[in-house]
C-alpha positions as CSV (number, residue, x, y, z in Angstrom):
1,X,0.0,0.0,0.0
2,X,1.5,3.4,-1.0
3,X,1.0,6.6,0.8
4,X,-1.4,9.1,-0.9
5,X,0.5,12.0,-2.4
6,X,0.7,15.0,-0.1
7,X,-0.7,18.4,-1.4
8,X,1.8,21.2,-1.8
9,X,1.3,23.9,0.9
10,X,0.7,27.0,-1.2
11,X,-1.7,30.0,-1.2
12,X,-3.6,30.7,-4.5
13,X,-2.0,33.5,-6.6
14,X,-3.3,36.9,-5.6
15,X,-4.5,35.8,-2.2
16,X,-2.3,36.7,0.8
17,X,-1.9,35.3,4.3
18,X,-1.7,38.2,6.8
19,X,-0.3,38.2,10.3
20,X,-0.8,40.5,13.2
21,X,1.1,43.5,11.9
22,X,-1.0,43.6,8.6
23,X,-4.3,43.0,10.4
24,X,-3.5,45.6,13.1
25,X,-2.6,48.2,10.5
26,X,-5.8,47.6,8.6
27,X,-7.9,47.6,11.8
28,X,-6.3,50.9,12.9
29,X,-7.1,52.5,9.5
30,X,-10.7,51.4,9.4
31,X,-11.3,52.4,13.0
32,X,-10.0,55.9,12.5
33,X,-11.6,56.4,9.1
34,X,-14.9,55.1,10.3
35,X,-14.9,57.7,13.1
36,X,-14.4,60.5,10.6
37,X,-17.1,59.3,8.3
38,X,-19.6,58.9,11.2
39,X,-18.8,62.4,12.4
40,X,-19.8,63.6,9.0
41,X,-23.2,61.9,9.5
42,X,-22.6,58.8,7.3
43,X,-24.2,55.5,8.2
44,X,-22.3,52.2,8.4
45,X,-23.6,49.8,5.8
46,X,-22.6,46.3,4.5
47,X,-23.9,43.9,1.9
48,X,-23.3,40.2,1.4
49,X,-20.2,38.9,-0.3
50,X,-22.2,37.6,-3.3
51,X,-24.4,39.5,-5.8
52,X,-26.4,38.1,-8.7
53,X,-24.0,38.4,-11.7
54,X,-26.5,40.3,-13.8
55,X,-26.6,43.0,-11.1
56,X,-22.9,43.7,-11.4
57,X,-23.0,44.8,-15.0
58,X,-19.3,45.6,-15.4
59,X,-17.9,42.1,-16.0
60,X,-20.4,40.2,-18.1
61,X,-18.7,38.9,-21.2
62,X,-20.8,35.8,-21.4
63,X,-24.3,35.1,-20.0
64,X,-23.7,31.3,-19.9
65,X,-20.5,31.6,-17.9
66,X,-20.0,35.1,-16.4
67,X,-16.7,34.4,-14.8
68,X,-14.3,36.8,-16.5
69,X,-13.3,39.5,-14.1
70,X,-15.4,38.1,-11.2
71,X,-15.5,34.8,-9.4
72,X,-18.9,33.3,-10.3
73,X,-20.8,30.2,-9.5
74,X,-24.3,28.9,-10.4
75,X,-26.8,28.5,-7.6
76,X,-29.2,25.6,-7.3
77,X,-31.9,27.8,-9.0
78,X,-29.5,28.1,-12.0
79,X,-28.9,31.8,-11.4
80,X,-25.4,33.0,-11.6
81,X,-23.9,34.6,-8.5
82,X,-20.5,36.3,-8.2
83,X,-18.3,37.6,-5.4
84,X,-18.6,41.4,-5.3
85,X,-15.8,43.1,-7.2
86,X,-16.5,46.5,-5.5
87,X,-18.8,48.1,-2.9
88,X,-20.6,50.5,-5.4
89,X,-22.5,48.0,-7.5
90,X,-24.1,46.4,-4.4
91,X,-25.0,49.9,-3.1
92,X,-26.8,50.6,-6.4
93,X,-28.7,47.3,-6.2
94,X,-29.7,48.0,-2.6
95,X,-30.9,51.6,-3.4
96,X,-33.0,50.3,-6.3
97,X,-34.4,47.5,-4.2
98,X,-35.3,49.6,-1.1
99,X,-35.7,53.1,-2.6
100,X,-39.1,53.7,-1.1
101,X,-38.0,53.2,2.5
102,X,-34.6,54.9,2.4
103,X,-33.9,58.4,3.7
104,X,-33.1,60.7,0.8
105,X,-30.2,61.5,0.4
106,X,-28.8,58.2,1.6
107,X,-25.4,58.7,3.1
108,X,-23.4,55.5,3.8
109,X,-19.9,54.3,4.2
110,X,-18.8,50.7,3.9
111,X,-15.6,48.7,4.2
112,X,-15.2,45.1,3.2
113,X,-13.5,42.4,1.1
114,X,-13.8,42.5,-2.7
115,X,-12.6,40.0,-5.2
116,X,-11.3,40.5,-8.8
117,X,-10.7,37.5,-11.1
118,X,-7.8,39.2,-12.8
119,X,-4.1,38.4,-13.3
120,X,-2.3,39.2,-10.1
121,X,1.0,41.2,-10.0
122,X,3.1,43.5,-7.8
123,X,0.6,45.4,-5.6
124,X,-2.3,43.9,-7.5
125,X,-4.3,41.3,-5.6
126,X,-7.4,39.3,-6.3
127,X,-8.7,39.7,-2.8
128,X,-8.4,43.0,-0.9
129,X,-10.3,45.4,1.4
130,X,-11.9,48.5,0.1
131,X,-13.4,51.5,2.0
132,X,-16.1,53.6,0.4
133,X,-18.3,56.5,1.3
134,X,-21.2,57.6,-0.9
135,X,-24.1,60.1,-1.0
136,X,-27.0,58.8,-3.1
137,X,-29.9,61.1,-4.0
138,X,-28.3,64.6,-4.0
139,X,-27.4,66.4,-7.3
140,X,-25.9,69.4,-5.4
141,X,-22.2,70.1,-6.0
142,X,-21.9,70.6,-2.3
143,X,-22.4,66.8,-1.9
144,X,-19.2,66.3,-4.0
145,X,-17.4,68.9,-1.8
146,X,-18.4,67.1,1.4
147,X,-17.2,63.8,0.1
148,X,-13.9,65.5,-0.9
149,X,-13.5,67.1,2.6
150,X,-14.3,63.8,4.3
151,X,-11.8,62.0,2.1
152,X,-9.1,64.5,3.0
153,X,-9.8,64.2,6.7
154,X,-10.2,60.4,6.5
155,X,-6.8,59.9,4.9
156,X,-5.1,62.1,7.4
157,X,-6.8,60.2,10.2
158,X,-5.5,57.0,8.6
159,X,-1.9,58.1,9.1
160,X,-1.0,60.6,6.3
161,X,0.3,63.9,7.8
162,X,-1.4,67.1,6.6
163,X,0.2,68.0,3.3
164,X,1.4,64.5,2.4
165,X,-1.6,63.8,0.1
166,X,-3.8,66.0,-2.1
167,X,-7.2,65.4,-3.7
168,X,-7.1,66.5,-7.4
169,X,-10.5,67.4,-8.9
170,X,-11.8,67.6,-12.4
171,X,-15.2,67.4,-14.1
172,X,-16.3,65.3,-17.0
173,X,-18.4,68.2,-18.3
174,X,-15.2,70.3,-18.7
175,X,-13.6,67.6,-20.7
176,X,-16.7,67.3,-22.9
177,X,-16.7,71.1,-23.5
178,X,-12.9,70.9,-24.3
179,X,-13.4,68.1,-26.7
180,X,-16.1,70.1,-28.5
181,X,-13.8,73.1,-28.7
182,X,-10.9,70.9,-29.9
183,X,-13.0,69.5,-32.8
184,X,-13.4,65.9,-31.6
185,X,-15.8,64.1,-34.0
186,X,-16.6,60.7,-32.5
187,X,-16.3,58.5,-29.4
188,X,-13.2,56.7,-30.8
189,X,-11.3,60.0,-31.2
190,X,-12.5,61.1,-27.8
191,X,-11.1,58.0,-26.2
192,X,-7.8,58.5,-28.0
193,X,-7.6,62.0,-26.6
194,X,-8.3,60.9,-23.1
195,X,-5.7,58.1,-23.3
196,X,-3.1,60.6,-24.6
197,X,-3.8,63.0,-21.7
198,X,-3.6,60.0,-19.2
199,X,0.1,59.6,-20.3
200,X,1.0,63.2,-19.4
201,X,3.0,62.2,-16.3
202,X,5.0,59.6,-18.2
203,X,5.5,61.2,-21.6
204,X,5.4,64.9,-20.8
205,X,3.7,67.6,-23.0
206,X,5.8,66.9,-26.1
207,X,5.0,63.2,-26.1
208,X,1.3,63.9,-25.5
209,X,1.3,66.5,-28.3
210,X,2.4,63.7,-30.7
211,X,-0.3,61.3,-29.5
212,X,-2.9,64.0,-29.9
213,X,-1.8,64.5,-33.5
214,X,-0.6,61.9,-35.9
215,X,1.1,59.6,-33.4
216,X,4.3,58.7,-31.7
217,X,7.2,56.3,-32.1
218,X,8.7,55.1,-28.8
219,X,12.3,54.2,-28.1
220,X,11.8,50.6,-29.4
221,X,10.6,51.9,-32.7
222,X,7.0,50.9,-32.1
223,X,4.4,53.4,-33.5
224,X,1.3,54.4,-31.6
225,X,-1.4,56.0,-33.8
226,X,-2.5,59.4,-32.5
227,X,-6.0,60.9,-32.0
228,X,-5.7,62.9,-35.2
229,X,-6.5,66.4,-33.8
230,X,-5.5,69.5,-35.8
231,X,-2.7,71.5,-34.3
232,X,-5.0,74.1,-32.8
233,X,-7.1,71.4,-31.1
234,X,-4.0,69.7,-29.7
235,X,-2.8,73.0,-28.3
236,X,-6.2,73.6,-26.7
237,X,-6.0,70.2,-24.9
238,X,-2.5,70.8,-23.7
239,X,-3.4,74.3,-22.4
240,X,-6.4,72.9,-20.6
241,X,-4.3,70.2,-18.9
242,X,-1.6,72.8,-17.9
243,X,-4.2,75.0,-16.1
244,X,-4.1,74.8,-12.3
245,X,-0.8,76.3,-11.3
246,X,-2.5,78.8,-9.0
247,X,-5.4,78.4,-6.5
248,X,-8.8,76.9,-7.3
249,X,-10.4,80.2,-8.4
250,X,-7.4,81.0,-10.7
251,X,-7.6,77.5,-12.3
252,X,-11.3,78.0,-13.1
253,X,-10.5,81.4,-14.7
254,X,-7.8,79.7,-16.9
255,X,-10.2,76.9,-17.9
256,X,-13.0,79.3,-18.8
257,X,-10.6,81.1,-21.2
258,X,-9.9,77.9,-23.0
259,X,-13.4,76.3,-23.3
260,X,-15.5,79.4,-23.0
261,X,-18.8,79.2,-24.9
262,X,-19.5,75.5,-24.5
263,X,-22.8,74.9,-22.7
264,X,-21.6,71.7,-21.1
265,X,-18.2,73.2,-20.2
266,X,-19.9,76.2,-18.6
267,X,-22.1,73.8,-16.5
268,X,-18.9,72.0,-15.3
269,X,-17.3,75.3,-14.4
270,X,-20.4,76.3,-12.4
271,X,-20.3,73.0,-10.5
272,X,-16.6,73.4,-9.7
273,X,-17.2,76.9,-8.5
274,X,-19.8,75.6,-6.1
275,X,-17.4,72.9,-4.9
276,X,-14.7,75.5,-4.4
277,X,-17.0,77.7,-2.2
278,X,-18.2,74.7,-0.1
279,X,-14.6,73.5,0.4
280,X,-13.6,77.0,1.6
281,X,-16.5,76.8,4.1
282,X,-15.4,73.4,5.2
283,X,-11.9,74.6,5.8
284,X,-10.2,72.7,3.0
285,X,-7.5,74.7,1.4
286,X,-5.9,74.4,-2.0
287,X,-2.9,72.5,-0.4
288,X,-5.3,69.7,0.5
289,X,-7.7,69.8,-2.5
290,X,-7.0,71.4,-5.8
291,X,-8.5,71.6,-9.3
292,X,-6.4,69.6,-11.8
293,X,-7.7,69.3,-15.4
294,X,-5.2,66.6,-16.2
295,X,-7.1,64.1,-14.2
296,X,-8.9,61.9,-16.7
297,X,-9.1,58.5,-15.2
298,X,-12.6,57.2,-14.8
299,X,-14.2,59.8,-17.0
300,X,-16.0,57.2,-19.0
301,X,-17.7,56.1,-15.8
302,X,-18.2,59.3,-14.0
303,X,-20.9,61.8,-15.1
304,X,-19.7,65.0,-13.4
305,X,-17.0,65.8,-10.8
306,X,-14.1,63.3,-10.6
307,X,-11.4,63.3,-8.0
308,X,-8.2,61.4,-7.3
309,X,-6.1,61.3,-4.1
310,X,-2.4,61.5,-4.9
311,X,0.4,60.7,-2.4
312,X,3.0,63.4,-2.1
313,X,5.3,61.7,0.4
314,X,8.7,60.5,-0.8
315,X,8.4,56.7,-1.2
316,X,11.0,53.9,-1.8
317,X,10.8,50.4,-3.2
318,X,12.0,47.3,-1.4
319,X,15.6,48.1,-2.6
320,X,15.5,51.6,-1.2
321,X,15.2,53.3,-4.6
322,X,12.9,56.4,-4.9
323,X,9.6,55.6,-6.6
324,X,6.5,57.6,-7.4
325,X,3.5,55.9,-5.7
326,X,0.8,57.9,-7.3
327,X,-2.9,57.5,-6.7
328,X,-4.1,56.1,-3.4
329,X,-7.9,56.5,-3.9
330,X,-10.5,58.2,-6.1
331,X,-14.1,58.9,-6.7
332,X,-16.6,61.2,-8.4
333,X,-20.2,61.6,-9.4
334,X,-21.9,58.7,-11.1
335,X,-25.5,59.6,-11.7
336,X,-26.3,56.6,-14.1
337,X,-25.6,53.6,-11.9
338,X,-28.9,53.1,-10.2
339,X,-30.7,53.7,-13.5
340,X,-29.5,50.2,-14.6
341,X,-32.1,48.8,-12.3
342,X,-34.9,51.4,-12.4
343,X,-34.5,53.3,-15.7
344,X,-34.5,56.5,-13.6
345,X,-31.4,58.5,-13.1
346,X,-30.5,58.9,-9.4
347,X,-27.7,61.3,-8.5
348,X,-24.8,59.8,-6.6
349,X,-21.3,60.7,-5.6
350,X,-18.6,58.9,-3.6
351,X,-14.9,58.2,-2.8
352,X,-13.1,54.9,-2.4
353,X,-9.7,53.7,-1.4
354,X,-8.0,50.4,-1.1
355,X,-6.9,49.7,2.4
356,X,-4.1,47.4,1.4
357,X,-2.8,50.0,-1.1
358,X,-2.8,52.7,1.6
359,X,-0.9,50.4,3.9
360,X,1.6,49.8,1.1
361,X,1.9,53.6,0.5
362,X,2.5,54.3,4.2
363,X,5.2,51.5,4.3
364,X,6.9,52.9,1.2
365,X,7.0,56.2,2.9
366,X,8.6,54.7,6.1
367,X,5.4,55.0,8.1
368,X,4.5,51.3,8.7
369,X,1.5,51.2,11.0
370,X,2.3,47.5,11.6
371,X,5.6,48.5,13.3
372,X,3.5,49.7,16.2
373,X,2.1,46.2,16.9
374,X,3.3,44.5,20.0
375,X,2.7,41.0,21.2
376,X,1.8,39.9,24.7
377,X,4.0,40.2,27.7
378,X,5.8,36.8,28.0
379,X,6.2,35.1,31.4
380,X,9.3,32.9,31.2
381,X,8.7,29.3,32.4
382,X,11.8,28.0,34.2
383,X,10.3,24.8,35.7
384,X,7.0,23.0,35.5
385,X,6.9,22.9,39.3
386,X,6.3,26.7,39.4
387,X,3.6,26.8,36.8
388,X,1.0,27.9,39.4
389,X,3.0,31.0,40.1
390,X,3.4,31.8,36.4
391,X,-0.3,31.6,35.8
392,X,-1.0,33.7,38.8
393,X,1.2,36.4,37.3
394,X,-0.3,36.2,33.9
395,X,-3.9,36.2,35.3
396,X,-3.1,39.4,37.3
397,X,-1.8,41.1,34.1
398,X,-4.7,40.0,32.0
399,X,-7.2,41.2,34.7
400,X,-5.5,44.6,34.5
401,X,-6.1,44.7,30.7
402,X,-2.5,43.8,29.7
403,X,-2.1,41.1,27.1
404,X,0.1,38.3,28.5
405,X,1.0,34.7,28.1
406,X,3.0,32.0,29.9
407,X,5.6,30.3,27.6
408,X,4.2,26.8,27.1
409,X,6.9,25.3,24.9
410,X,9.8,23.1,26.0
411,X,12.8,25.3,25.2
412,X,15.3,26.8,27.7
413,X,15.5,30.4,28.8
414,X,17.6,31.6,25.9
415,X,15.2,30.3,23.3
416,X,12.3,31.7,25.4
417,X,13.8,35.2,25.3
418,X,14.2,34.8,21.5
419,X,10.6,33.7,21.3
420,X,9.5,36.8,23.3
421,X,11.5,39.0,20.9
422,X,10.0,37.4,17.8
423,X,6.5,38.0,19.3
424,X,7.5,41.7,19.7
425,X,6.7,41.4,23.4
426,X,7.1,44.7,25.2
427,X,8.4,42.9,28.3
428,X,9.5,39.5,29.6
429,X,8.7,38.5,33.2
430,X,11.2,36.2,35.0
431,X,10.0,34.4,38.1
432,X,12.6,32.0,39.4
433,X,12.8,30.2,42.7
434,X,14.7,33.1,44.4
435,X,12.2,35.7,43.2
436,X,9.3,33.6,44.3
437,X,10.8,33.2,47.8
438,X,11.6,36.9,48.1
439,X,8.2,38.1,46.7
440,X,10.0,39.7,43.7
441,X,9.8,39.6,39.9
442,X,12.4,40.4,37.3
443,X,11.1,42.5,34.4
444,X,13.0,43.0,31.2
445,X,11.9,46.0,29.1
446,X,12.3,44.5,25.6
447,X,11.3,47.7,23.8
448,X,13.9,49.7,25.6
449,X,16.4,47.0,25.0
450,X,15.7,47.1,21.2
451,X,16.3,50.8,21.2
452,X,19.5,50.7,23.2
453,X,20.8,47.8,21.1
454,X,21.0,50.1,18.1
455,X,23.3,52.5,19.9
456,X,25.9,50.1,21.3
457,X,29.0,48.9,19.6
458,X,28.6,45.1,20.0
459,X,26.8,42.4,21.8
460,X,29.3,42.4,24.7
461,X,28.6,46.0,25.5
462,X,24.8,45.3,25.2
463,X,25.1,42.4,27.7
464,X,27.2,44.5,30.1
465,X,24.6,47.3,30.1
466,X,21.7,44.8,30.5
467,X,19.3,47.5,29.2
468,X,15.9,47.9,30.7
469,X,16.1,45.1,33.3
470,X,14.8,45.6,36.8
471,X,13.7,43.7,39.9
472,X,10.6,44.9,41.6
473,X,8.3,43.8,44.4
474,X,5.6,41.4,43.4
475,X,3.0,44.0,44.4
476,X,4.5,46.5,41.9
477,X,4.3,44.1,38.9
478,X,1.2,45.5,37.2
479,X,2.2,49.2,37.6
480,X,5.7,48.6,36.3
481,X,4.6,46.6,33.3
482,X,1.9,49.2,32.5
483,X,4.5,51.9,32.5
484,X,6.5,49.9,29.9
485,X,3.5,49.3,27.7
486,X,2.3,52.9,27.9
487,X,5.7,54.2,27.0
488,X,5.6,52.1,23.9
489,X,2.2,53.5,22.9
490,X,3.4,57.1,23.4
491,X,6.6,56.4,21.3
492,X,4.5,54.9,18.6
493,X,2.1,57.9,18.5
494,X,4.9,60.4,17.9
């Protein structure tokens, strides 16, 4: 009889295992952002992980097997269900389903797992956590402004210092007015113009000018066909995207001079002017939210205002090389989504960010929230005979609200100290026979030891200083450990 083959231990591509530091960073972000959103009067909301595939709309290449872009399965009633790929499509379905009983406008925020059946890659996962906030049922530009202000404050609460990120704002109506002014004739040419503008950061104005015209040959010799605009039209597009060097009002004046006379463009200018006024009232200056006509992502989806959060912090890759991180969230006005279900247009606006991406951005900027995670205080177990004393100590710490554990392995003291260090324990408690008899405990401040270890020349000096170790009365155990734990929290909050 042969043994059955053993399966290879492996996680599916694009799905990550996460330990305490990742989970704690995510929990911290969601807790702080939720507090901001609720202070703005937004209601917590969640939907099930599955939606009927026909309700998703975006990824439906095949009615018989709608599994491209989403993870789908057929229920026992032969209807196709799919794991949600974002939090907006379920919101639209919910609003359409319950519209009679909802307060209008309906203001909600949600965070949860979403799934994408796409090819995974660096920073691109098939399962991740999103956080959204939306107002459904208000067409007022002030609703867009409040979402922007809330996004600014939410990102700062999540760990981004003021001035380290900016919300850049555009309006699809401005683009439509511009494209009319530039002489764009059809949807294909319109899409080619938007794709060219989207490459502005990478190619610069000269490269985009070529793509707006006849086309561009890259360094490899490959030729990309251009949008075919006349020279005057191309210059109008470039002038439009270059507007925004001054404040929000100055930017609107520049744009008005370029697209003036277009009815749709004028409507977009009026909406941005109302957003500007509301942002001023909300205390959001141009250093935190600015108008930027070069923002074109999502303009096929959004119907009015569109905004994108860009990280301004200096970031580095895993090899320490400087990299541009770019967008960490986005949103805008999408007045057509609910109409898929009802046939009636319902105004809506919202902002979304990927929690995992924000954590990655903070780490790339040297602000890893996971570094603040500490494990439990570890009570070293010298001998099984004294286990009663060890558990009395750990119970006392736990009753005082301090996470603690007794080491329950079989290793010696050196390995136990290594274990405590790997657990990122703030302190280790040593309770040998002499301490028990004298009513004492030895407490090693591991956090202080880690800090001091970076300032000493070698291990011998570190051992000689024995940093952070003290013997205290048994009655002073909790107070001493609490002081160590609190000191770590204060240091982490700096």
